C-alpha positions in Angstrom: -17.2 -16.7 -0.1 -16.7 -20.1 -0.9 -17.0 -22.2 -4.3 -19.1 -20.0 -6.5 -21.2 -21.8 -9.6 -20.1 -20.2 -12.8 -23.5 -18.0 -13.1 -22.8 -16.2 -10.1 -19.3 -15.1 -11.0 -19.0 -11.5 -12.4 -18.8 -11.8 -16.6 -15.4 -10.4 -16.5 -14.1 -13.1 -13.9 -15.8 -15.6 -16.2 -14.2 -14.7 -19.2 -10.3 -14.9 -17.2 -11.6 -18.3 -16.1 -12.2 -19.6 -19.5 -9.4 -18.2 -21.0 -6.8 -19.5 -18.5 -8.6 -22.9 -19.4 -8.4 -22.7 -22.6 -4.9 -21.9 -22.0 -4.0 -25.0 -19.9 -5.8 -27.2 -22.7 -4.0 -25.7 -25.4 -0.7 -26.7 -23.9 -1.7 -30.3 -23.8 -1.9 -29.7 -28.1 0.9 -27.7 -28.6 3.2 -27.6 -25.7 4.2 -25.6 -22.8 6.2 -23.1 -24.9 4.3 -22.8 -28.1 1.0 -22.2 -25.0 2.8 -19.3 -23.3 4.1 -17.5 -26.1 0.2 -17.5 -27.5 -1.3 -16.4 -24.7 1.5 -14.3 -22.6 1.1 -10.3 -23.4 3.9 -9.0 -25.4 4.6 -6.8 -22.2 4.8 -9.6 -19.4 7.5 -9.7 -17.4 9.6 -12.7 -16.4 12.2 -13.6 -14.4 15.7 -15.1 -15.2 18.8 -15.1 -12.8 19.2 -11.4 -11.0 17.4 -9.9 -14.5 13.5 -9.5 -14.9 13.0 -9.2 -18.4 10.4 -9.4 -21.6 8.9 -13.1 -20.7 8.3 -14.1 -24.5 12.1 -13.2 -24.7 13.4 -15.8 -21.8 10.6 -18.4 -22.8 12.0 -18.1 -26.5 15.2 -18.9 -25.9 14.8 -21.6 -23.7 14.7 -25.9 -25.0 12.3 -27.0 -26.9 10.4 -29.3 -24.3 10.3 -32.5 -24.8 7.2 -33.8 -27.3 5.8 -36.5 -24.5 6.3 -34.0 -21.8 2.7 -32.6 -19.8 2.3 -29.5 -17.7 -1.2 -29.8 -16.0 -3.1 -27.2 -14.2 -6.1 -25.9 -13.2 -7.3 -22.7 -11.8 -8.8 -22.4 -7.6 -8.7 -19.4 -6.4 -8.7 -16.2 -8.0 -10.7 -12.1 -8.3 -11.1 -9.7 -10.9 -11.2 -6.1 -9.8 -14.5 -4.8 -10.0 -13.4 -2.8 -12.9 -13.1 -5.9 -14.9 -9.9 -5.3 -16.3 -7.0 -6.9 -14.3 -6.9 -10.3 -12.4 -5.4 -12.9 -10.9 -5.6 -17.1 -10.7 -3.9 -20.0 -9.1 -3.6 -23.5 -8.6 -2.1 -27.2 -8.7 0.7 -27.7 -11.0 1.7 -31.3 -12.6 4.7 -31.3 -14.6 4.8 -35.2 -15.9 7.2 -36.4 -17.6 6.7 -40.4 -18.8 10.0 -41.0 -19.0 11.2 -39.3 -15.7 10.8 -40.3 -11.9 8.7 -43.2 -13.0 6.2 -40.6 -14.9 5.7 -39.6 -11.3 4.7 -35.7 -11.7 6.3 -33.3 -10.3 4.0 -31.1 -8.1 3.6 -27.1 -7.5 1.8 -24.1 -7.6 1.4 -21.1 -9.9 0.0 -17.8 -10.0 -0.9 -16.1 -13.2 -2.0 -11.6 -13.6 -4.1 -11.4 -16.2 -4.9 -8.4 -17.8 -8.0 -7.1 -20.5 -6.0 -6.3 -23.8 -7.2 -3.4 -26.5 -9.1 -5.6 -28.6 -10.9 -7.0 -25.0 -9.0 -10.2 -24.3 -7.3 -11.6 -21.7 -3.6 -11.9 -21.6 -0.8 -12.9 -19.0 0.9 -10.8 -17.4 2.9 -12.5 -14.8 3.7 -16.0 -14.3 5.3 -17.3 -11.6 5.3 -20.8 -10.1 6.4 -22.5 -6.7 7.1 -26.1 -6.1 5.6 -28.2 -3.5 6.2 -31.4 -1.9 3.2 -32.9 -3.0 -0.1 -31.4 -4.9 -2.2 -28.7 -2.8 -5.2 -29.8 -2.1 -7.7 -26.7 -3.1 -11.8 -27.2 -3.4 -12.9 -29.2 -5.9 -13.9 -26.2 -8.3 -13.2 -22.5 -8.3 -13.7 -21.0 -5.7 -13.7 -16.4 -5.6 -11.0 -15.5 -2.9 -13.3 -13.2 -0.3 -13.6 -9.8 -0.5 -16.2 -8.5 1.5 -14.9 -5.1 1.9 -14.4 -4.5 -1.2 -13.4 -0.5 -2.1 -15.8 0.9 -3.8 -14.9 4.7 -3.4 -13.2 7.1 -5.4 -9.8 7.4 -6.3 -8.4 10.9 -5.4 -5.1 12.4 -4.5 -5.2 11.8 -0.9 -5.9 8.0 -1.7 -2.1 5.5 -0.7 -1.2 4.3 -4.1 0.1 0.3 -4.4 3.4 1.4 -4.9 3.9 3.1 -1.0 2.3 -0.2 0.6 4.7 -2.2 -0.9 7.2 -0.2 0.1 5.7 -0.1 3.4 5.4 -3.8 3.8 9.1 -4.4 2.5 10.6 -1.6 5.0 8.8 -3.9 8.1 9.7 -7.1 6.6 13.7 -6.4 6.6 12.7 -6.4 10.8 10.6 -9.0 11.5 8.2 -10.7 8.9 5.4 -11.1 11.8 5.5 -8.0 13.1 5.6 -6.7 9.2 2.4 -9.3 7.9 0.2 -8.9 10.9 -2.9 -6.7 10.0 -1.7 -6.3 6.4 -3.5 -9.5 5.3 -6.5 -9.9 3.1 -9.2 -13.1 4.6 -7.8 -15.7 2.9 -3.9 -14.6 2.0 -1.9 -16.8 1.1 2.0 -17.6 1.4 4.2 -19.5 -1.3 6.8 -20.6 -0.5 9.6 -23.3 -2.7 9.1 -26.5 -1.3 6.6 -26.2 1.5 2.8 -26.3 1.3 0.8 -22.6 0.5 -0.1 -21.5 3.9 -3.6 -19.7 4.6 -4.8 -17.4 6.4 -3.2 -14.3 8.8 -2.6 -17.0 11.7 -0.9 -19.3 9.9 0.6 -17.5 8.4 2.5 -15.0 10.8 3.1 -18.8 12.5 5.0 -19.7 9.1 7.5 -16.9 9.0 8.5 -16.7 12.2 10.5 -19.3 11.5 12.3 -17.7 8.9 15.1 -15.6 8.4 14.6 -12.4 8.0 15.3 -10.2 4.3 18.6 -8.4 4.4 17.4 -6.8 1.5 13.9 -6.2 -0.4 12.6 -3.8 -2.1 9.7 -2.8 -4.6 10.0 -2.6 -8.3 6.8 -2.2 -9.9 3.0 -1.7 -8.8 -0.1 -2.1 -11.0 -3.1 -1.5 -9.6 -6.8 -1.8 -11.7 -9.1 1.2 -13.2 -11.3 1.0 -10.2 -8.6 0.9 -7.3 -9.4 -2.3 -5.7 -7.4 -4.9 -6.9 -3.5 -4.5 -7.8 -0.4 -6.5 -7.5 3.5 -5.4 -7.0 6.2 -7.1 -7.4 10.1 -6.9 -6.6 13.7 -8.2 -5.3 15.0 -9.6 -2.5 18.1 -11.0 -0.7 18.5 -13.3 2.5 21.5 -13.5 4.1 24.6 -11.2 2.6 24.9 -9.7 -0.9 28.6 -11.0 -1.7 27.0 -14.5 -0.2 23.2 -14.7 0.2 21.4 -17.8 1.3 18.5 -17.2 -0.6 17.8 -14.5 -3.8 15.4 -14.2 -5.7 12.0 -12.2 -6.9 8.5 -11.5 -5.0 5.5 -11.7 -6.5 2.1 -10.1 -3.9 -1.3 -9.9 -5.5 -3.2 -7.4 -2.6 -6.5 -6.0 -2.3 -7.9 -2.8 -0.8 -11.1 -2.5 1.6 -13.5 -0.3 2.7 -11.7 1.9 4.5 -8.8 2.8 1.6 -6.4 0.3 2.9 -4.2 -2.2 0.4 -4.0 -5.6 2.2 -1.9 -8.9 1.1 -4.1 -11.5 -0.7 -1.4 -13.5 -1.9 2.4 -13.4 -1.5 4.9 -15.6 -3.2 8.9 -15.7 -3.6 10.8 -17.3 -6.9 14.2 -17.9 -5.6 16.7 -17.9 -7.9 
């Protein structure tokens, strides 16, 4: 599936997109900190150090940004569950401060998980960013992530839960990333790692992870799937190297889609080093 016209998208996805775009526009008017507090759900999760906590509490403790700082972002890829209440968006970000780096933007990627609230509005329940060496290229218009074999069955006691799929993947990742991801990636899957360009597609992802050091620890901490059972997300913690002197540690966030045969596949995988 390629770039789609807005009128070809599900109404719920269009609503989520419009909310993200309004969020980005609002940040240019009132600043990113105030906009984040406005568009984040009260239960939204944030990551700081080794602690996952309420994102709004973490944001409030941060210094107020310079009024000259501009955070510019645009949703370019994403999807929403068939039930219309849970979805994700990702795209390029530019952090611009005229007095820094001769005004050159600092590029990154964002991933936001959106959930419909009781009042019908969408709010962010999880948001992470990944710095990149240069601005990542995307199609000029929004592209709905491919999901040709979308799960549309009934969820029963025998339907594998998302948390189990996440834990099984983590078990394999402690031994070999390439073997663990093989066969568990959705079409068009994306891999985000700090200070590298995004990687898309199974072949490219398997090549990229083959040269990474193994995880000494990686554990699932949270999972949530949609009412329709076709889309969800997970997050957890990871350590590379020894616990006493790790070479890298932090949090991971994954977006998952479920295929017609009931199996969960990774659509997006992002690390948040701390």
